C-alpha positions as CSV (number, residue, x, y, z in Angstrom):
1,M,4.4,55.1,4.3
2,I,5.7,54.2,0.9
3,N,6.9,57.3,-0.7
4,R,6.8,57.9,-4.6
5,S,10.6,56.8,-4.9
6,T,10.5,53.5,-2.9
7,F,7.2,52.3,-4.7
8,H,8.8,53.1,-8.1
9,W,11.7,51.2,-7.0
10,L,9.9,48.2,-5.6
11,L,7.8,47.9,-8.6
12,F,11.3,48.1,-10.7
13,I,12.8,45.3,-8.6
14,C,9.9,43.2,-9.3
15,L,10.1,44.0,-13.0
16,L,14.0,42.5,-12.9
17,G,12.7,39.4,-11.3
18,W,10.2,39.1,-14.2
19,L,12.9,39.7,-16.8
20,A,15.1,37.1,-15.3
21,G,12.5,34.0,-16.3
22,F,11.5,36.2,-19.5
23,F,15.1,35.9,-20.9
24,A,16.5,32.9,-18.8
25,I,14.2,30.0,-18.9
26,P,13.3,28.1,-22.1
27,L,9.9,27.6,-23.0
28,M,8.2,24.5,-21.0
29,D,5.9,22.1,-22.5
30,I,2.7,21.9,-22.6
31,D,0.8,25.1,-22.9
32,A,3.5,27.7,-23.4
33,S,5.7,25.9,-25.9
34,Q,2.3,24.9,-27.8
35,Y,1.0,28.5,-27.8
36,A,4.7,29.7,-29.1
37,S,4.2,26.6,-31.7
38,I,1.1,27.8,-33.0
39,S,2.1,31.6,-33.2
40,R,5.2,30.7,-35.3
41,E,3.3,28.5,-37.5
42,M,0.4,31.1,-38.0
43,L,3.3,33.6,-38.8
44,E,4.7,31.2,-41.4
45,R,1.5,29.9,-43.0
46,K,-0.1,33.4,-42.9
47,S,-3.4,32.0,-41.6
48,F,-4.6,34.5,-39.2
49,L,-8.4,33.7,-38.9
50,Q,-7.9,29.8,-39.0
51,V,-5.7,28.3,-36.4
52,F,-3.6,25.3,-36.6
53,D,-1.4,23.4,-34.4
54,V,1.1,21.5,-36.2
55,G,-0.9,21.3,-39.2
56,K,-3.9,20.2,-37.3
57,D,-7.2,22.1,-36.6
58,Y,-7.1,24.0,-33.2
59,L,-10.1,25.2,-31.4
60,D,-9.2,25.2,-27.7
61,K,-8.4,29.0,-27.2
62,P,-9.5,32.1,-28.9
63,P,-6.7,33.6,-31.6
64,L,-5.7,36.8,-29.7
65,L,-2.6,35.6,-28.1
66,F,-1.6,34.1,-31.3
67,W,-2.2,37.2,-33.3
68,F,-0.1,39.2,-30.9
69,S,2.6,37.0,-30.4
70,S,2.8,36.2,-34.3
71,F,3.3,39.8,-34.9
72,S,6.0,40.3,-32.2
73,M,7.8,37.6,-33.9
74,W,7.2,39.1,-37.1
75,L,8.7,42.3,-35.9
76,F,11.5,41.2,-33.9
77,G,11.9,37.4,-35.4
78,V,11.0,34.0,-33.9
79,S,12.4,33.8,-30.4
80,T,11.3,33.0,-27.1
81,W,11.4,36.5,-26.1
82,A,9.7,37.9,-28.9
83,F,6.9,35.5,-28.2
84,R,6.7,36.3,-24.6
85,L,6.9,40.1,-25.1
86,P,3.0,40.7,-25.7
87,S,2.3,38.9,-22.5
88,L,4.8,40.6,-20.5
89,L,3.3,43.9,-21.9
90,F,-0.1,43.0,-20.4
91,A,1.2,41.8,-17.1
92,M,2.6,45.2,-16.6
93,L,-0.9,46.6,-17.6
94,S,-2.4,44.5,-15.0
95,V,-0.3,46.2,-12.2
96,V,-1.0,49.8,-13.5
97,A,-4.7,49.1,-13.9
98,T,-4.5,47.6,-10.4
99,Y,-3.0,50.6,-9.1
100,Q,-5.7,52.9,-10.8
101,L,-8.7,50.8,-9.9
102,A,-7.7,51.0,-6.2
103,R,-7.0,54.9,-6.5
104,L,-10.8,55.4,-7.4
105,F,-11.8,54.1,-4.2
106,Y,-8.8,54.4,-1.6
107,N,-5.9,56.5,-0.8
108,Q,-2.6,56.4,-2.4
109,Q,-0.9,54.3,-0.1
110,I,-3.6,51.5,-0.5
111,A,-3.3,51.8,-4.4
112,R,0.4,51.7,-4.4
113,L,0.3,48.5,-1.9
114,S,-2.1,46.9,-4.4
115,A,0.2,47.3,-7.3
116,I,3.4,46.1,-5.2
117,V,1.2,42.9,-3.9
118,L,0.3,42.0,-7.4
119,A,3.6,42.8,-8.8
120,S,5.5,40.8,-6.4
121,S,2.9,37.6,-6.2
122,Q,4.4,34.3,-7.2
123,A,1.8,34.1,-10.3
124,L,3.3,37.3,-11.9
125,F,6.8,35.7,-11.8
126,L,5.1,32.5,-13.4
127,I,3.4,33.7,-16.1
128,T,5.6,36.2,-17.5
129,H,7.7,33.2,-18.4
130,D,5.3,30.3,-18.6
131,V,2.9,32.1,-20.9
132,R,-0.5,31.3,-20.7
133,C,-3.7,33.4,-22.0
134,D,-4.3,34.2,-18.5
135,T,-1.5,36.7,-18.8
136,M,-3.2,38.6,-21.2
137,L,-6.7,37.9,-19.9
138,M,-5.8,39.4,-16.4
139,G,-4.3,42.5,-18.0
140,W,-7.6,42.7,-20.2
141,V,-9.9,42.1,-17.1
142,T,-8.3,44.8,-14.7
143,L,-8.4,47.5,-17.5
144,S,-12.1,46.8,-18.0
145,L,-12.9,47.2,-14.2
146,W,-10.8,50.2,-13.9
147,Q,-12.5,51.8,-16.7
148,L,-16.0,50.6,-15.9
149,A,-15.4,52.0,-12.4
150,D,-14.5,55.1,-13.7
151,W,-17.3,55.6,-15.9
152,Y,-19.6,54.9,-13.4
153,Q,-18.2,57.5,-11.2
154,S,-17.7,60.0,-14.1
155,N,-19.9,59.0,-17.0
156,R,-16.7,59.8,-19.2
157,K,-17.6,58.2,-22.6
158,R,-13.7,57.5,-23.1
159,S,-13.5,55.3,-20.2
160,F,-16.8,53.6,-21.6
161,L,-15.4,52.9,-25.0
162,I,-11.9,51.6,-23.3
163,A,-13.9,49.3,-21.4
164,T,-15.7,48.1,-24.2
165,I,-12.5,46.9,-26.1
166,A,-11.1,45.8,-23.0
167,I,-14.0,43.4,-22.8
168,A,-13.8,42.2,-26.3
169,G,-9.9,41.8,-26.0
170,G,-10.5,39.6,-22.9
171,M,-13.1,37.6,-24.9
172,L,-10.8,37.3,-27.8
173,T,-8.0,36.0,-25.3
174,K,-10.1,33.4,-23.7
175,G,-13.7,33.7,-24.1
176,P,-16.9,34.8,-22.2
177,I,-15.2,35.0,-18.8
178,A,-13.9,38.3,-19.6
179,L,-17.3,39.5,-19.9
180,L,-18.8,37.4,-16.5
181,V,-16.0,38.9,-14.2
182,P,-16.9,42.4,-14.5
183,A,-20.6,41.3,-14.0
184,F,-19.4,39.4,-10.8
185,A,-17.5,42.3,-9.6
186,F,-20.0,45.0,-9.9
187,A,-23.1,43.1,-9.2
188,P,-22.4,42.7,-5.6
189,H,-21.0,46.2,-5.3
190,F,-24.0,47.8,-6.5
191,I,-26.2,45.4,-4.7
192,L,-24.7,46.1,-1.1
193,R,-24.6,49.7,-1.8
194,R,-28.4,49.8,-2.9
195,E,-27.8,51.4,-6.3
196,W,-30.2,49.9,-8.7
197,K,-29.7,52.5,-11.7
198,P,-26.5,50.9,-13.0
199,F,-28.3,47.5,-13.6
200,F,-30.6,49.3,-16.2
201,K,-28.1,51.5,-18.2
202,I,-29.0,51.7,-21.9
203,E,-25.5,51.7,-22.8
204,Y,-25.1,48.1,-22.2
205,I,-26.5,47.5,-25.5
206,L,-23.7,49.4,-27.1
207,V,-21.3,47.2,-25.3
208,I,-22.9,44.2,-26.5
209,V,-22.8,45.8,-30.2
210,G,-19.4,46.9,-29.8
211,V,-17.9,43.6,-28.5
212,G,-19.9,41.8,-31.1
213,L,-17.9,43.9,-34.0
214,L,-14.5,43.3,-32.5
215,L,-15.4,39.7,-32.2
216,F,-16.6,39.6,-36.0
217,P,-13.0,38.5,-37.3
218,M,-12.5,35.5,-35.1
219,C,-16.3,34.8,-35.7
220,I,-15.4,34.5,-39.5
221,G,-12.6,32.1,-38.9
222,L,-14.5,29.9,-36.6
223,Y,-17.2,29.8,-39.2
224,Q,-15.1,29.1,-42.1
225,Q,-13.1,26.5,-40.1
226,Y,-15.6,24.5,-38.5
227,D,-19.4,25.5,-39.7
228,L,-18.6,25.1,-43.0
229,Q,-17.0,21.8,-42.4
230,P,-18.8,20.2,-39.8
231,G,-17.7,17.0,-38.2
232,K,-14.1,17.7,-37.9
233,L,-12.5,15.8,-35.0
234,I,-11.0,17.9,-31.9
235,N,-9.7,15.8,-29.1
236,G,-11.9,12.9,-30.6
237,I,-15.1,14.5,-30.6
238,P,-16.9,15.7,-33.9
239,I,-17.2,19.6,-34.0
240,Q,-20.4,20.7,-35.7
241,S,-20.1,24.5,-35.1
242,G,-17.2,26.6,-34.0
243,L,-19.1,29.5,-32.8
244,R,-21.1,27.4,-30.4
245,F,-17.8,25.6,-28.9
246,Y,-16.4,29.3,-28.6
247,F,-19.6,30.8,-27.1
248,W,-21.1,28.2,-25.1
249,T,-18.9,24.4,-25.0
250,Q,-15.4,25.8,-23.9
251,S,-16.9,28.0,-20.8
252,F,-20.4,27.0,-19.9
253,G,-20.1,23.4,-21.0
254,R,-17.6,22.9,-18.2
255,F,-20.9,23.0,-16.0
256,T,-22.9,21.4,-17.9
257,G,-20.6,18.4,-18.6
258,E,-20.4,19.0,-22.4
259,N,-16.8,19.8,-22.3
260,Y,-14.3,17.3,-23.1
261,F,-12.1,18.0,-19.8
262,H,-12.9,16.7,-16.4
263,E,-10.1,17.2,-14.0
264,M,-9.7,18.7,-10.3
265,S,-13.2,19.7,-9.9
266,Y,-13.4,19.8,-6.1
267,F,-14.3,23.1,-4.4
268,S,-10.9,23.9,-2.6
269,F,-8.7,23.1,-5.6
270,L,-8.3,26.9,-6.5
271,F,-7.7,27.9,-3.3
272,E,-5.2,25.1,-2.5
273,N,-2.9,26.3,-5.5
274,M,-3.2,30.0,-4.2
275,L,-1.2,28.9,-1.2
276,W,1.7,29.0,-3.5
277,S,0.7,31.4,-6.5
278,F,-0.5,34.1,-4.3
279,L,2.9,33.9,-2.0
280,P,4.0,35.8,-0.2
281,W,0.4,37.4,0.5
282,I,-1.9,34.5,0.7
283,V,-2.0,34.6,4.3
284,L,-2.8,38.3,4.4
285,F,-5.1,37.9,1.7
286,S,-7.1,35.4,3.3
287,A,-7.3,37.4,6.6
288,G,-8.2,40.4,4.7
289,L,-11.1,38.4,2.8
290,I,-12.7,37.2,6.0
291,W,-12.3,40.6,7.7
292,R,-14.2,42.4,4.9
293,V,-17.1,39.7,5.1
294,Y,-16.9,40.3,8.8
295,L,-17.1,44.3,8.5
296,L,-20.0,43.4,6.0
297,I,-22.0,41.5,8.4
298,N,-21.8,44.2,11.0
299,Y,-22.9,46.6,8.4
300,R,-25.8,44.3,7.9
301,G,-25.1,43.8,4.3
302,K,-25.1,47.4,3.3
303,I,-22.4,49.8,2.5
304,N,-22.0,53.5,2.1
305,L,-21.5,55.3,-1.3
306,T,-18.1,55.8,-0.2
307,Q,-17.1,52.1,0.0
308,E,-16.7,49.3,-2.4
309,W,-16.9,45.6,-2.9
310,I,-16.0,45.2,-6.3
311,A,-12.5,43.9,-4.8
312,P,-13.8,41.3,-2.3
313,G,-17.2,40.6,-4.1
314,G,-15.7,39.8,-7.6
315,F,-13.1,37.5,-6.3
316,I,-15.7,35.8,-3.9
317,V,-18.2,35.4,-6.8
318,T,-15.8,34.7,-9.5
319,Y,-13.9,31.7,-7.2
320,L,-17.5,30.4,-6.4
321,V,-18.4,30.0,-10.1
322,L,-15.1,28.7,-11.4
323,S,-15.2,26.0,-8.4
324,R,-18.1,24.6,-10.0
325,S,-16.6,23.9,-13.1
326,Q,-15.9,20.3,-13.8
327,Y,-12.3,21.0,-15.2
328,Q,-10.1,23.3,-13.3
329,L,-6.4,24.6,-13.6
330,P,-4.2,26.6,-11.1
331,H,-4.2,29.5,-13.2
332,Y,-7.6,29.9,-13.7
333,I,-8.1,32.0,-10.7
334,F,-5.3,34.3,-11.7
335,V,-7.9,36.6,-13.6
336,V,-9.0,38.0,-10.2
337,F,-5.6,38.3,-8.6
338,P,-5.6,42.1,-9.1
339,L,-8.9,42.1,-6.9
340,A,-7.1,39.8,-4.3
341,A,-4.2,42.5,-4.3
342,I,-6.6,45.2,-3.4
343,V,-8.3,43.1,-0.8
344,T,-4.9,42.4,0.6
345,A,-3.6,46.2,0.3
346,H,-6.4,47.2,2.1
347,F,-6.0,45.0,5.0
348,L,-2.0,45.5,5.1
349,F,-2.7,49.3,5.4
350,Q,-4.7,48.8,8.5
351,L,-2.3,46.8,10.0
352,L,0.5,48.9,9.3
353,Q,-1.1,52.2,10.4
354,A,-4.1,51.6,12.6
355,E,-3.2,51.6,16.5
356,A,-6.0,49.2,17.1
357,Y,-4.4,46.4,15.1
358,K,-0.7,46.8,16.6
359,K,-0.7,43.3,18.4
360,I,-2.4,41.6,15.3
361,S,0.4,43.5,13.2
362,R,3.1,41.8,15.1
363,F,1.9,38.6,14.8
364,F,1.5,39.1,10.9
365,T,5.0,40.4,11.0
366,L,6.6,37.9,13.1
367,F,4.9,35.0,10.8
368,H,6.1,36.9,7.6
369,T,9.7,37.0,8.8
370,I,9.7,33.4,9.4
371,L,8.3,32.5,6.0
372,F,10.8,34.7,4.1
373,A,13.6,33.0,6.1
374,V,12.0,29.6,5.2
375,L,11.9,30.5,1.4
376,W,15.6,31.4,1.5
377,V,16.6,28.5,3.4
378,A,14.5,26.2,1.0
379,L,15.9,27.8,-2.0
380,I,19.7,27.3,-0.8
381,A,19.0,23.7,0.0
382,L,17.2,23.2,-3.5
383,L,20.2,24.5,-5.3
384,F,22.7,22.6,-3.2
385,W,20.9,19.2,-3.2
386,A,19.1,19.1,-6.8
387,F,22.1,20.3,-8.9
388,P,25.2,19.7,-6.8
389,A,27.4,20.7,-10.2
390,L,26.0,24.1,-10.2
391,A,28.6,26.9,-10.2
392,P,30.1,27.7,-6.8
393,W,29.5,31.5,-7.2
394,V,25.7,30.7,-7.8
395,K,25.5,28.8,-4.3
396,V,27.6,31.5,-2.6
397,L,25.3,34.1,-4.1
398,S,22.3,32.3,-2.8
399,I,23.8,32.1,0.8
400,I,24.5,35.9,0.7
401,G,21.0,36.5,-0.5
402,G,19.8,34.5,2.6
403,L,21.8,36.3,5.0
404,V,20.9,39.8,3.7
405,C,17.4,38.5,4.4
406,L,18.4,37.8,8.1
407,F,19.9,41.3,8.0
408,F,16.7,42.9,7.2
409,I,14.8,40.7,9.6
410,F,17.1,42.0,12.6
411,R,18.1,45.6,11.6
412,L,15.4,47.0,9.4
413,R,12.5,48.3,11.3
414,K,10.8,51.1,9.4
415,T,6.9,51.0,8.6
416,P,6.9,49.4,5.2
417,Y,9.6,46.7,6.5
418,L,7.1,43.8,5.7
419,V,6.7,45.1,2.3
420,I,10.3,45.5,1.5
421,L,11.2,42.2,2.8
422,A,8.4,40.6,1.0
423,V,9.4,42.0,-2.5
424,Y,13.1,41.4,-1.7
425,T,12.4,37.6,-0.9
426,T,10.3,37.0,-3.9
427,V,12.4,38.9,-6.3
428,G,15.6,37.2,-5.1
429,V,14.3,33.5,-4.7
430,N,12.8,33.8,-8.3
431,I,15.9,35.4,-9.9
432,F,17.8,32.2,-8.5
433,L,15.2,30.0,-9.7
434,S,15.1,31.7,-13.3
435,T,18.7,31.9,-13.8
436,A,20.1,28.7,-12.0
437,F,17.3,26.2,-11.3
438,Y,15.2,25.9,-14.1
439,P,17.7,26.3,-16.9
440,N,19.1,23.3,-15.5
441,V,15.6,21.4,-15.3
442,L,14.9,22.4,-18.9
443,K,18.0,20.5,-20.2
444,F,16.0,17.2,-19.3
445,Q,13.1,18.5,-21.7
446,M,12.9,16.4,-25.1
447,G,11.8,19.1,-27.3
448,N,14.1,22.0,-26.8
449,D,17.3,19.7,-26.4
450,A,16.6,18.0,-29.6
451,A,15.8,21.1,-31.5
452,E,19.4,22.6,-30.2
453,F,21.2,19.6,-31.4
454,I,19.6,19.6,-35.0
455,N,20.0,23.2,-35.3
456,K,23.7,23.1,-34.2
457,Q,24.7,20.0,-36.6
458,S,22.5,21.6,-39.4
459,L,20.7,18.4,-39.7
460,P,18.1,18.4,-42.8
461,K,14.8,19.0,-41.2
462,E,13.0,18.0,-44.3
463,K,14.4,14.5,-43.9
464,M,13.3,14.3,-40.1
465,M,10.6,12.5,-38.6
466,V,9.0,11.9,-35.2
467,F,8.2,8.3,-34.4
468,G,5.8,7.2,-31.8
469,P,4.8,9.5,-28.9
470,D,4.6,13.3,-29.3
471,A,7.8,15.1,-28.9
472,G,6.4,18.1,-27.3
473,R,5.9,21.8,-29.0
474,S,9.1,23.1,-27.7
475,L,10.7,21.1,-30.8
476,Y,8.5,22.5,-33.4
477,F,9.2,25.8,-31.8
478,Y,12.8,25.9,-31.4
479,G,13.2,23.6,-34.4
480,R,11.3,26.0,-36.7
481,H,9.6,23.3,-38.5
482,I,6.7,21.0,-38.6
483,F,8.2,17.6,-38.1
484,P,5.9,15.0,-39.3
485,N,4.9,12.1,-36.9
486,T,4.2,8.5,-37.6
487,H,3.4,5.4,-35.4
488,D,4.0,2.9,-38.3
489,W,7.7,2.1,-39.0
490,R,7.0,1.1,-42.5
491,L,6.2,4.8,-43.4
492,L,9.8,5.5,-42.6
493,Q,12.4,5.9,-45.4
494,T,16.2,5.3,-45.7
495,K,18.7,8.3,-45.0
496,Q,15.8,9.8,-43.0
497,Y,16.6,11.2,-39.1
498,I,13.8,9.7,-36.8
499,I,13.5,11.3,-33.3
500,T,11.8,9.0,-30.9
501,V,11.7,7.6,-27.3
502,M,14.7,5.2,-26.4
503,D,12.3,2.2,-25.9
504,S,11.7,2.6,-29.7
505,V,15.0,2.2,-31.1
506,P,15.2,-1.4,-30.9
507,V,12.0,-1.6,-33.1
508,L,13.9,0.6,-35.6
509,Q,16.9,-1.3,-35.5
510,L,15.1,-4.7,-35.8
511,H,13.7,-3.2,-39.0
512,Y,16.7,-1.3,-40.2
513,P,19.7,-3.1,-38.6
514,G,22.3,-0.4,-39.7
515,S,20.4,2.4,-38.1
516,Q,22.9,4.7,-35.7
517,I,22.1,7.0,-32.8
518,V,23.5,10.1,-33.6
519,H,22.1,12.0,-30.4
520,Q,20.3,10.9,-27.3
521,G,19.0,12.9,-24.3
522,F,16.9,13.0,-21.4
523,N,12.7,12.9,-21.7
524,Y,11.2,14.3,-18.8
525,G,7.7,16.2,-18.5
526,V,9.5,19.1,-16.5
527,S,6.3,21.0,-15.8
528,M,5.4,18.3,-12.9
529,L,8.3,18.1,-10.6
530,T,8.8,15.4,-8.1
531,P,10.9,14.5,-5.2
532,E,12.4,11.7,-7.1
533,F,13.2,14.0,-10.0
534,L,14.9,16.6,-7.7
535,N,16.9,14.1,-6.2
536,P,20.2,13.2,-8.1
537,A,20.4,9.8,-6.8
538,T,16.9,8.7,-8.1
539,R,16.8,11.1,-11.0
540,D,18.1,9.0,-14.0
541,S,15.9,6.1,-12.8
542,I,12.5,8.0,-13.5
543,C,13.7,9.9,-16.3
544,G,13.0,8.7,-19.7
545,K,15.2,8.9,-22.7
546,Y,15.0,9.8,-26.3
547,A,17.4,9.5,-29.3
548,I,17.7,10.9,-32.7
549,V,18.6,7.8,-35.2
550,Q,19.8,7.8,-38.7
551,I,18.2,5.2,-40.8
552,S,20.8,3.2,-43.0
553,P,20.3,3.4,-46.6
554,S,20.8,-0.1,-47.3
555,S,19.6,-2.1,-44.5
556,K,15.8,-2.2,-44.7
557,L,14.8,-5.7,-44.2
């Protein structure tokens, strides 16, 4: 169905789609630019055990992403791509580990489909440029699942060691969830196979010891930064113990109500976001998961020793647990997308191969060809409507891309037709979004626009200050400087350059009448796009503005 050459070409094309966003899209506020700023600051301060964010204590995430990104920037220089590089490598690891995990239980065709489904899902195009801890977490967790499954089957010590390192790496990336997901995946698998011995292996003690040793440097930093200095305020809440925050509050506190954040806590939130983040495979995945549950019911809750329930069981249990959290974000479910990819690939293989599923297969094929055509039409409409000033050749190429999609729909009828068309559509659409759409959107983000002006004009950064609202971490990363912030105009000094929102300029000019605006631009939170922003006719009315103001040396009242 999918030969080796086609498999490698499809993965290579997906990688090209990743790289388009990797190189072409500037960092977005809030998370990605914050993590980049923290990594740059860590490198500058050489403070690797105690983490700071623009000079303030930072406790929200474990340090491994910052360690790796700081090392990458030390090696290649401070840049957007150097910050993203470790996460890109872990995304690639996720795909490889997904293939290897599927290969332990299924034939090579299903393993190849699993890797292709994951690599071409919308989430992977997103998190290879809009970097979150979940990118690395996905790689660590999938590696641990693969190596644990191999250890259970072969008892290889090397696999056990790698799995232990992977679990520790995941915990250093995003906390105890990296230990819980393997438990959520293997527990239903062994229960349904009626295997009880794996629950009582003495080696689990070694896992705990090994993970503890690998977490030790981070624990030292948390102890020094918080436990020895109790009462520090994080998000307005006094922290008595950094260790307790990491091992309990940040993860389990989401269920007990101890965690500071409370948002999007309803059951269907994560699935609603999968409707876009697991495109173009979400319908096939949903059908495949229901089908696996149906088969399990027919098996009367028992599977034989040649079957696996790591993928469907791991996804279901993890989803049920995460959906109970009092604070959810769309990317929280990404950690089990490799398992969703295996479920999807297993179902897709049956559709493409089994005679009994031919009628159902025709339905899914028709549905997805319509979906792919709609995605191309939506892209073309977006490029023509949202940014009329885009270069004509970009618009022409997008139309050609859509016509090629139609050619595939009407002329290509080989067995992996649906897979090839899915990869072509997701990669093609994302290349246009990465190189034409988002770079134009990011021009409305205050931080990187202000930093670009400051760098080009060689303004003295030591004489610059942010006045009023937070300017976004993209300012600090691209400006390669921590600009002090104040809300008190009396602390401003003559000859300073002030970065502020436009509404604050009259306040400055009231107290410093000779102050001059040297630069102004838009100030919009581009991570939350709205129809009003996308519409050129209403965009200016909803976009705030910012200014860089030079304080007059002789006009203070």
